[in-house]
TIRO-2110 file (N, C-alpha, C; in Angstrom, 1 decimal):
// TIRO-2110
-9.5, -6.2, 5.0, N, 1, A
-8.4, -5.3, 5.3, CA, 1, A
-8.9, -4.1, 4.5, C, 1, A
-8.9, -3.2, 5.0, N, 2, A
-9.3, -1.6, 4.5, CA, 2, A
-8.9, -0.6, 5.6, C, 2, A
-7.8, 0.2, 5.1, N, 3, A
-7.4, 1.1, 6.0, CA, 3, A
-6.9, 2.3, 5.4, C, 3, A
-6.9, 3.4, 6.2, N, 4, A
-6.4, 4.7, 5.5, CA, 4, A
-5.2, 5.2, 6.3, C, 4, A
-4.0, 5.5, 5.6, N, 5, A
-2.9, 6.1, 6.3, CA, 5, A
-2.4, 7.3, 5.9, C, 5, A
-2.5, 8.3, 7.0, N, 6, A
-2.0, 9.6, 6.7, CA, 6, A
-0.7, 9.6, 6.5, C, 6, A
-0.1, 10.3, 5.2, N, 7, A
1.3, 10.4, 5.1, CA, 7, A
1.7, 11.9, 5.2, C, 7, A
2.4, 12.0, 6.3, N, 8, A
3.0, 13.4, 6.6, CA, 8, A
4.6, 13.4, 6.9, C, 8, A
5.1, 12.1, 6.8, N, 9, A
6.6, 11.9, 7.1, CA, 9, A
7.1, 10.7, 6.6, C, 9, A
8.5, 10.7, 6.6, N, 10, A
9.1, 9.2, 6.0, CA, 10, A
8.5, 7.9, 7.0, C, 10, A
8.3, 8.4, 8.2, N, 11, A
7.7, 7.3, 9.1, CA, 11, A
6.5, 6.7, 8.4, C, 11, A
5.7, 7.5, 8.0, N, 12, A
4.4, 7.0, 7.5, CA, 12, A
4.6, 6.3, 6.2, C, 12, A
5.5, 6.7, 5.5, N, 13, A
5.6, 5.7, 4.3, CA, 13, A
6.2, 4.5, 4.7, C, 13, A
7.1, 4.3, 5.7, N, 14, A
7.3, 3.1, 6.3, CA, 14, A
5.9, 2.3, 6.7, C, 14, A
5.1, 3.1, 7.4, N, 15, A
3.8, 2.4, 7.8, CA, 15, A
3.1, 1.8, 6.4, C, 15, A
3.2, 2.5, 5.5, N, 16, A
2.4, 2.0, 4.1, CA, 16, A
3.0, 0.8, 3.8, C, 16, A
4.4, 0.5, 3.6, N, 17, A
5.1, -0.5, 3.3, CA, 17, A
4.7, -1.5, 4.0, C, 17, A
4.7, -1.4, 5.6, N, 18, A
4.4, -2.5, 6.5, CA, 18, A
3.0, -3.1, 6.2, C, 18, A
2.0, -2.1, 6.1, N, 19, A
0.7, -2.5, 5.8, CA, 19, A
0.5, -3.3, 4.4, C, 19, A
1.1, -2.8, 3.5, N, 20, A
1.1, -3.3, 2.3, CA, 20, A
1.6, -4.6, 2.2, C, 20, A
2.5, -4.9, 2.8, N, 21, A
3.5, -6.4, 3.0, CA, 21, A
2.4, -7.1, 3.8, C, 21, A
2.0, -6.6, 5.0, N, 22, A
0.9, -7.4, 5.6, CA, 22, A
-0.2, -7.8, 4.9, C, 22, A
-0.8, -7.1, 4.1, N, 23, A
-2.0, -7.2, 3.2, CA, 23, A
-1.5, -8.4, 2.1, C, 23, A
-0.4, -8.4, 1.6, N, 24, A
0.0, -9.1, 0.5, CA, 24, A
0.4, -10.4, 0.9, C, 24, A
0.6, -10.6, 2.1, N, 25, A
1.1, -11.9, 2.6, CA, 25, A
-0.1, -12.5, 3.0, C, 25, A
-1.3, -12.2, 3.8, N, 26, A
-2.5, -12.4, 4.1, CA, 26, A
-3.3, -12.9, 2.8, C, 26, A
-3.1, -12.2, 1.6, N, 27, A
-3.8, -12.6, 0.5, CA, 27, A
-3.1, -13.9, -0.3, C, 27, A
-2.1, -14.2, 0.3, N, 28, A
-1.3, -15.3, -0.4, CA, 28, A
-0.6, -14.9, -1.6, C, 28, A
0.1, -13.8, -1.9, N, 29, A
0.8, -13.5, -2.9, CA, 29, A
2.2, -14.1, -2.7, C, 29, A
2.8, -14.4, -3.9, N, 30, A
4.2, -15.0, -3.7, CA, 30, A
5.3, -13.8, -3.4, C, 30, A
6.4, -14.3, -2.7, N, 31, A
7.4, -13.2, -2.3, CA, 31, A
7.7, -12.3, -3.5, C, 31, A
8.1, -12.6, -4.7, N, 32, A
8.4, -11.7, -5.5, CA, 32, A
7.2, -10.9, -6.1, C, 32, A
6.0, -11.2, -6.0, N, 33, A
4.8, -10.2, -6.2, CA, 33, A
4.5, -9.5, -5.0, C, 33, A
4.9, -9.9, -3.8, N, 34, A
4.8, -9.2, -2.7, CA, 34, A
6.0, -7.9, -2.6, C, 34, A
7.0, -8.2, -3.1, N, 35, A
8.1, -7.1, -3.2, CA, 35, A
7.4, -6.2, -4.3, C, 35, A
7.1, -6.8, -5.6, N, 36, A
6.7, -5.6, -6.4, CA, 36, A
5.8, -4.8, -6.0, C, 36, A
4.6, -5.2, -5.0, N, 37, A
3.7, -4.4, -4.8, CA, 37, A
3.9, -3.5, -3.6, C, 37, A
4.8, -4.0, -2.8, N, 38, A
5.3, -3.2, -1.7, CA, 38, A
6.5, -2.1, -2.3, C, 38, A
7.0, -2.3, -3.3, N, 39, A
7.9, -1.2, -3.9, CA, 39, A
7.0, -0.3, -4.6, C, 39, A
6.1, -0.7, -5.4, N, 40, A
5.0, 0.2, -5.9, CA, 40, A
4.6, 1.2, -4.9, C, 40, A
3.9, 0.7, -4.1, N, 41, A
3.1, 1.3, -2.9, CA, 41, A
4.1, 2.4, -2.2, C, 41, A
5.5, 2.0, -1.9, N, 42, A
6.4, 2.6, -1.2, CA, 42, A
6.4, 3.8, -2.2, C, 42, A
6.7, 3.7, -3.6, N, 43, A
7.1, 4.9, -4.5, CA, 43, A
5.9, 5.8, -4.3, C, 43, A
4.5, 5.1, -4.7, N, 44, A
3.4, 6.2, -4.4, CA, 44, A
3.4, 6.9, -3.1, C, 44, A
3.6, 6.4, -2.0, N, 45, A
3.6, 6.9, -0.6, CA, 45, A
4.7, 8.1, -0.8, C, 45, A
5.7, 7.9, -1.3, N, 46, A
6.9, 8.6, -1.3, CA, 46, A
6.6, 9.8, -2.1, C, 46, A
6.3, 9.6, -3.3, N, 47, A
5.8, 10.7, -4.3, CA, 47, A
4.7, 11.5, -3.5, C, 47, A
3.7, 10.9, -3.0, N, 48, A
2.7, 11.9, -2.4, CA, 48, A
3.5, 12.8, -1.4, C, 48, A
4.1, 12.2, -0.4, N, 49, A
5.0, 13.2, 0.4, CA, 49, A
5.7, 14.2, -0.2, C, 49, A
6.5, 13.6, -1.1, N, 50, A
7.7, 14.6, -1.7, CA, 50, A
7.0, 15.8, -2.6, C, 50, A
6.4, 15.3, -3.5, N, 51, A
5.6, 15.8, -4.4, CA, 51, A
4.3, 16.6, -4.3, C, 51, A
3.6, 16.1, -3.2, N, 52, A
2.1, 16.5, -3.2, CA, 52, A
2.2, 17.1, -1.7, C, 52, A
3.2, 17.1, -0.9, N, 53, A
3.2, 17.7, 0.3, CA, 53, A
2.4, 16.9, 1.4, C, 53, A
2.2, 15.7, 1.3, N, 54, A
1.5, 14.7, 2.0, CA, 54, A
0.0, 14.5, 1.6, C, 54, A
-0.6, 13.5, 2.3, N, 55, A
-1.7, 13.1, 1.9, CA, 55, A
-2.3, 11.7, 2.7, C, 55, A
-3.0, 11.1, 1.9, N, 56, A
-3.5, 9.8, 2.3, CA, 56, A
-3.2, 8.7, 1.5, C, 56, A
-3.0, 7.3, 2.1, N, 57, A
-3.1, 6.3, 1.1, CA, 57, A
-4.2, 5.4, 1.8, C, 57, A
-5.1, 5.1, 0.8, N, 58, A
-6.2, 4.1, 1.2, CA, 58, A
-5.8, 2.6, 0.4, C, 58, A
-5.8, 1.6, 1.5, N, 59, A
-5.4, 0.3, 1.1, CA, 59, A
-6.7, -0.4, 1.5, C, 59, A
-6.9, -1.5, 0.4, N, 60, A
-8.2, -2.3, 0.7, CA, 60, A
-7.8, -3.6, -0.1, C, 60, A
-8.3, -4.9, 0.5, N, 61, A
-8.1, -6.0, 0.0, CA, 61, A
-9.6, -6.1, -0.8, C, 61, A
-9.6, -6.8, -1.8, N, 62, A
-10.7, -6.8, -2.6, CA, 62, A
-10.8, -8.5, -3.4, C, 62, A
-12.0, -9.1, -2.9, N, 63, A
-12.1, -10.5, -3.4, CA, 63, A
-13.3, -10.4, -4.2, C, 63, A
-13.1, -10.8, -5.5, N, 64, A
-14.5, -11.0, -6.2, CA, 64, A
-14.2, -12.3, -7.1, C, 64, A
-15.4, -13.1, -6.8, N, 65, A
-15.2, -14.4, -7.4, CA, 65, A
-14.0, -14.9, -7.1, C, 65, A
-13.2, -15.4, -8.1, N, 66, A
-12.0, -16.0, -7.7, CA, 66, A
-10.8, -15.2, -7.8, C, 66, A
-11.1, -13.9, -8.2, N, 67, A
-9.9, -12.9, -8.1, CA, 67, A
-9.5, -12.2, -6.9, C, 67, A
-8.2, -11.8, -6.6, N, 68, A
-8.0, -11.0, -5.5, CA, 68, A
-7.4, -9.7, -5.9, C, 68, A
-7.6, -8.6, -5.4, N, 69, A
-6.8, -7.9, -5.5, CA, 69, A
-6.4, -6.8, -4.3, C, 69, A
-5.3, -6.2, -4.3, N, 70, A
-4.8, -5.2, -3.2, CA, 70, A
-5.1, -4.0, -3.8, C, 70, A
-6.1, -3.1, -3.5, N, 71, A
-6.1, -1.9, -4.0, CA, 71, A
-5.3, -0.8, -3.3, C, 71, A
-4.6, 0.2, -3.9, N, 72, A
-3.7, 1.1, -3.2, CA, 72, A
-4.1, 2.5, -3.9, C, 72, A
-4.6, 3.3, -3.2, N, 73, A
-5.0, 4.6, -3.9, CA, 73, A
-4.5, 5.9, -3.0, C, 73, A
-3.5, 6.5, -3.6, N, 74, A
-3.1, 7.8, -3.2, CA, 74, A
-4.2, 8.9, -3.2, C, 74, A
-4.5, 9.8, -2.2, N, 75, A
-5.2, 10.9, -2.3, CA, 75, A
-4.8, 12.1, -1.4, C, 75, A
END
């Protein structure tokens, strides 16, 4: 999974939440970790919208050896 979501409205923040939730489920994170990851991504997206006037959120699932990461980068 790798995608970029444009953040220009509150609906886009919801899209970020949905995409991050889907990615965290696919990667096998537990419910508590899913909730933490989605909350952090939502805050990043909302801050990008409110304080940055919009932008993009890059999401990527990274698997390296035995470790998995869900990389979330606002820009």
